[in-house]
N, C-alpha and C positions, 0 to 999 in steps of 0.2 A: 746230408748232412749230417758229417760224425758227432753225434754228441758222448760226453761220458756224464752218463746219470751216476751223484755220490746217496750215501745215505748212508745212517747206522747198521749196521754188519746184521745186530739182530733183533733188525726188523726188514732184511730182506728179503720176505716175502711179497711186503708189503710193495718194496721200489721193485720187485720180480714182477707183481700185478700192473704198477707206471710204467716198465720197458712195456708191457705186452700189449698197452691201452697205444702210446703214443706206438706202436706200428699200426698196428689195428687203422687210428685214424690218420696218419698223415706216414705212410711209408719213403716217402722222400726223409724220413728220419732216421738214423741208424744209431742207435744207443749199441756205441761197442765197448761199456766196460762190461770184462768180464767175471768180475766178483761176485756180479748176483750170482751167477749160475754154478760158481765154483762149492766146493765138500770141501770143508777141511777136516785134516787128518792134526795140524797144533804141531805137524815136527817145523824145526826149524828152520830145516833145507826151504822147505816148503813155505814156507812163511816169505822169506827174504828173497826163492824164487814171486810169490805171488805178489809181494808189494814191487818188485820190477814190473811186470805186468801191468800192475796198475798206472805207473808211472808213464809207461807205454800207449797204453791208453789215454792216460791226458793228453801227454806231448800228440798225439792221432786227433786229437777232438779239437773242434773248431768251435765251440761252446762247450761248457758245463750247465747241466743241470745239476742243485741238490733238494734231495726230500729233504726238511729239515724240519723230520719226526720224533728225534729225541739227540739230546747231546752224543754223540759221536767224537771221539778222536782224531779215529781217520778219516771222516767226510769234512772235520775242523782241519785235517792237512790237503787232502785236494780244494779245498776251496782257497788257500791261502796259496798251493802250487798256481790253482789257475789263475789270480789274480795279478801274481807275479808271472805269465805269463801271456799276460793281457788278452786274458782267453774270455768273450760275454760267460759273466755271471745270474742266473737264474735262480731263485730261492724258491723254495714254491711252500710258502708258511709263515709263520712270523717273523720279526726279524730280532736275535737270540743272542745277537752280539753288537760290537763296536761298531765292527768291521763290514755290517749290513747296511746300514746308514752311509754307505760311501757311495758317491753318486751315478759310479760304474755299474752296482747291485742294483739290478731287475729283480724285487720284491714281487709274488703271484701267489690269489692264495688256493690255488686249486692245478691238478695237471693241464686241466683245459688250457686255463690262461698259460701256461709254462708252453704248452705247442703254437698256442696266436705268437709268442716272443721269439720262438723259437724263425716260426714260418717267415713271419718280420723283418728277422736275424738272416734270411732264406733269400728270401725272395725281393726284397724289399719294402719298405710300407705299401708305395705308392700300383705296387703291381700285387698285395695280398689277396685281393677279392677274388680276386681268379680263379684262387688256386683255392679254394676254402669250400 
């Protein structure tokens, strides 16, 4: 299952740790967010390319997980894009805006709960027990 992991740029080290944990615990979940490992030079052309890469990664995801660690304009854009694209949206952390109250948004307390939600999406609720 291909998943986009969104989070605040300023806390990408924590998001990278979440990604690595997901890969260790649930190898069938592939986090495809390239931004997590990107080193920025702040060149305008590079920013445009990275924005395109993020959109590409979102378009090739089956779900979006949001590390809701702090406010972030990029993270807000990615959530809206996921919602408009009808991708399952799982938020790790507290509800911090009105859109988190939509019925299609799943709120979880930690990355392990996000993994469980993703596995339910991937395998279906009935066959989940045989995969954990």
